[in-house]
C-alpha positions as CSV (number, residue, x, y, z in Angstrom):
1,E,-11.8,-2.1,3.4
2,V,-8.8,-0.8,2.3
3,V,-8.7,-3.1,-0.4
4,E,-12.3,-2.2,-1.6
5,L,-11.3,1.4,-1.6
6,L,-8.5,0.7,-3.7
7,E,-10.5,-1.5,-6.2
8,R,-12.9,1.3,-6.6
9,T,-10.5,3.9,-7.3
10,A,-8.7,1.7,-9.7
11,A,-11.7,1.0,-11.7
12,H,-11.7,4.7,-12.8
13,G,-8.3,4.1,-14.7
14,P,-4.5,4.3,-13.6
15,S,-3.9,6.0,-10.2
16,R,-1.1,6.7,-8.3
17,L,-1.9,6.3,-4.6
18,V,-0.3,6.7,-1.3
19,L,-1.5,4.9,1.5
20,E,-0.6,7.0,4.6
21,L,-0.7,4.4,7.7
22,S,1.0,6.5,10.2
23,E,-2.0,6.5,12.5
24,V,-2.9,2.8,12.1
25,T,-2.1,0.9,15.2
26,H,-3.0,-2.5,14.0
27,F,-3.2,-4.2,10.4
28,D,-4.7,-7.9,10.4
29,Y,-2.0,-10.1,8.9
30,R,-4.7,-11.8,7.0
31,G,-5.7,-8.6,5.1
32,V,-2.0,-8.2,3.7
33,K,-2.1,-10.9,1.0
34,P,-5.3,-9.4,-0.6
35,L,-3.8,-5.9,-0.3
36,V,-0.6,-7.3,-2.3
37,G,-2.9,-8.9,-5.1
38,C,-5.0,-5.4,-5.3
39,V,-1.9,-3.5,-5.5
40,A,-0.7,-6.0,-8.4
41,R,-3.8,-5.6,-10.3
42,I,-3.6,-1.6,-9.9
43,R,0.1,-2.0,-11.3
44,A,-0.8,-4.2,-14.3
45,G,-3.3,-1.5,-15.1
46,G,-0.6,1.2,-15.2
47,G,-1.1,2.5,-11.7
48,D,1.0,2.4,-8.6
49,V,0.6,2.3,-4.7
50,K,3.2,3.5,-2.3
51,L,2.9,3.2,1.5
52,A,4.0,5.9,3.8
53,G,4.3,6.2,7.6
54,L,4.5,2.5,8.5
55,S,5.5,2.0,12.2
56,N,8.0,-0.8,13.1
57,Y,5.1,-2.7,14.2
58,L,3.2,-2.6,10.9
59,S,6.5,-3.3,9.0
60,A,7.0,-6.5,11.0
61,I,3.2,-7.6,10.2
62,F,4.2,-7.0,6.4
63,R,7.3,-8.7,6.7
64,S,5.8,-11.6,8.4
65,A,3.0,-11.9,6.0
66,G,5.7,-12.3,3.2
67,A,4.7,-8.8,1.5
68,H,7.6,-6.6,2.8
69,D,9.3,-6.6,-0.5
70,A,5.8,-5.9,-2.5
71,F,5.8,-2.3,-1.6
72,E,7.7,0.9,-1.6
73,Y,7.8,2.1,1.9
74,H,8.3,5.9,2.5
75,P,8.7,8.0,6.0
76,N,5.8,10.3,5.0
77,V,3.5,11.2,2.5
78,E,5.7,14.0,0.6
79,A,8.5,11.5,0.2
80,A,6.1,8.9,-1.4
81,R,4.6,11.6,-3.9
82,K,8.3,12.6,-4.7
83,A,8.9,8.9,-5.4
84,F,6.4,9.0,-8.4
85,E,8.3,11.8,-10.4
């Protein structure tokens, strides 16, 4: 669902998006690689996606899926927004 939402948003032109994940308790590792591909397409189109609020558990999932270096991680949405400046 996250990838589909990002794809629809990116279809409207370059976007700077923050995925706020502090309330997410689980992320299926099989969804990480499609997310990385989606974000790569967004970046190729002039946009960007940053992640905010990842728990240690979610960070471990991203690391184990080989995607830890594919994203910028921020403690909260405000920090992620500032990183766009």
